[in-house]
ZADREN-405521 format. One record per residue (C-alpha): residue in one letter; chain; x, y, z. Coordinates in pm, 1 decimal. Each point is the difference from the previous one (the first is absolute). Layout:
<recs>
residuo->A, cadena->A, c1->X, c2->Y, c3->Z
...
</recs>
This chain:
<recs>
residuo->X, cadena->A, c1->-8666.7, c2->-2560.7, c3->-3635.6
residuo->X, cadena->A, c1->267.7, c2->261.1, c3->-19.4
residuo->X, cadena->A, c1->-55.4, c2->374.4, c3->52.4
residuo->X, cadena->A, c1->-20.4, c2->73.3, c3->-374.0
residuo->X, cadena->A, c1->-273.9, c2->-258.6, c3->-49.5
residuo->X, cadena->A, c1->-197.1, c2->140.2, c3->295.5
residuo->X, cadena->A, c1->37.5, c2->347.9, c3->-146.7
residuo->X, cadena->A, c1->-153.8, c2->-122.2, c3->-326.0
residuo->X, cadena->A, c1->-289.7, c2->-164.4, c3->186.6
residuo->X, cadena->A, c1->-70.2, c2->318.4, c3->198.5
residuo->X, cadena->A, c1->12.6, c2->224.6, c3->-307.1
residuo->X, cadena->A, c1->-233.3, c2->-236.1, c3->-186.5
residuo->X, cadena->A, c1->-242.1, c2->-4.2, c3->294.5
residuo->X, cadena->A, c1->-7.3, c2->378.7, c3->15.6
residuo->X, cadena->A, c1->-57.8, c2->44.3, c3->-371.5
residuo->X, cadena->A, c1->-275.7, c2->-258.8, c3->-52.2
residuo->X, cadena->A, c1->-337.5, c2->172.3, c3->-23.6
residuo->X, cadena->A, c1->-202.1, c2->-269.1, c3->179.8
residuo->X, cadena->A, c1->196.7, c2->21.4, c3->327.1
residuo->X, cadena->A, c1->-20.5, c2->-374.6, c3->68.7
residuo->X, cadena->A, c1->376.7, c2->-50.5, c3->9.6
residuo->X, cadena->A, c1->46.3, c2->293.4, c3->237.4
residuo->X, cadena->A, c1->-283.5, c2->-125.3, c3->222.4
residuo->X, cadena->A, c1->159.5, c2->-346.1, c3->10.5
residuo->X, cadena->A, c1->336.1, c2->149.9, c3->100.2
residuo->X, cadena->A, c1->-164.6, c2->203.8, c3->275.2
residuo->X, cadena->A, c1->-178.7, c2->-307.8, c3->133.9
residuo->X, cadena->A, c1->326.2, c2->-194.8, c3->-4.8
residuo->X, cadena->A, c1->178.4, c2->276.4, c3->193.5
residuo->X, cadena->A, c1->-284.2, c2->14.5, c3->252.6
residuo->X, cadena->A, c1->19.8, c2->-377.7, c3->46.4
residuo->X, cadena->A, c1->378.2, c2->16.7, c3->51.4
residuo->X, cadena->A, c1->-38.4, c2->269.5, c3->264.6
residuo->X, cadena->A, c1->-265.8, c2->-207.5, c3->178.6
residuo->X, cadena->A, c1->231.0, c2->-303.0, c3->-6.4
residuo->X, cadena->A, c1->274.2, c2->215.2, c3->152.0
residuo->X, cadena->A, c1->-234.8, c2->110.6, c3->279.0
residuo->X, cadena->A, c1->-95.7, c2->-360.5, c3->72.7
residuo->X, cadena->A, c1->362.9, c2->-110.6, c3->11.1
residuo->X, cadena->A, c1->89.2, c2->290.3, c3->234.2
residuo->X, cadena->A, c1->-287.9, c2->-95.8, c3->228.5
residuo->X, cadena->A, c1->139.3, c2->-354.3, c3->13.5
residuo->X, cadena->A, c1->343.0, c2->128.6, c3->100.4
residuo->X, cadena->A, c1->177.2, c2->-20.3, c3->-334.5
residuo->X, cadena->A, c1->209.5, c2->283.5, c3->-138.7
residuo->X, cadena->A, c1->61.0, c2->359.9, c3->92.0
residuo->X, cadena->A, c1->-134.7, c2->327.1, c3->-140.1
residuo->X, cadena->A, c1->176.7, c2->98.8, c3->-319.7
residuo->X, cadena->A, c1->52.8, c2->-357.1, c3->-119.3
residuo->X, cadena->A, c1->-141.1, c2->-106.2, c3->-335.0
residuo->X, cadena->A, c1->-274.7, c2->-259.3, c3->-17.2
residuo->X, cadena->A, c1->242.9, c2->-245.0, c3->-161.7
residuo->X, cadena->A, c1->257.3, c2->51.7, c3->276.5
residuo->X, cadena->A, c1->-264.0, c2->-58.9, c3->266.5
residuo->X, cadena->A, c1->-133.3, c2->-309.5, c3->-178.0
residuo->X, cadena->A, c1->353.9, c2->-138.2, c3->-11.7
residuo->X, cadena->A, c1->7.7, c2->14.1, c3->382.5
residuo->X, cadena->A, c1->-302.9, c2->-227.9, c3->36.5
residuo->X, cadena->A, c1->119.8, c2->-343.7, c3->109.0
residuo->X, cadena->A, c1->-62.9, c2->-290.4, c3->-237.9
residuo->X, cadena->A, c1->-160.0, c2->-220.3, c3->268.4
residuo->X, cadena->A, c1->-242.5, c2->188.8, c3->217.1
residuo->X, cadena->A, c1->-181.2, c2->-177.4, c3->285.4
residuo->X, cadena->A, c1->-378.7, c2->-19.2, c3->-29.1
</recs>
C-alpha cells in the first residue's frame, strides 16, 4: 500500500468507536518489532533498518 492508503487506514482505525481496528494495528506493530528482534538475534540487519529491509537480507536457502 502507498502512504496515502495507510493514512486512510490509520484515520479510520482512530475514528472507529469499537477500537478493534486500532487494536489490530497495534498487535501487528508489536509482532513486527518482535520479528525484528528475532532477526537481529540471528545476526540479520542493523539497528535503524526497517523490518522489510532486514527480511530482504535473509538468505533464501538456510541450513537446518
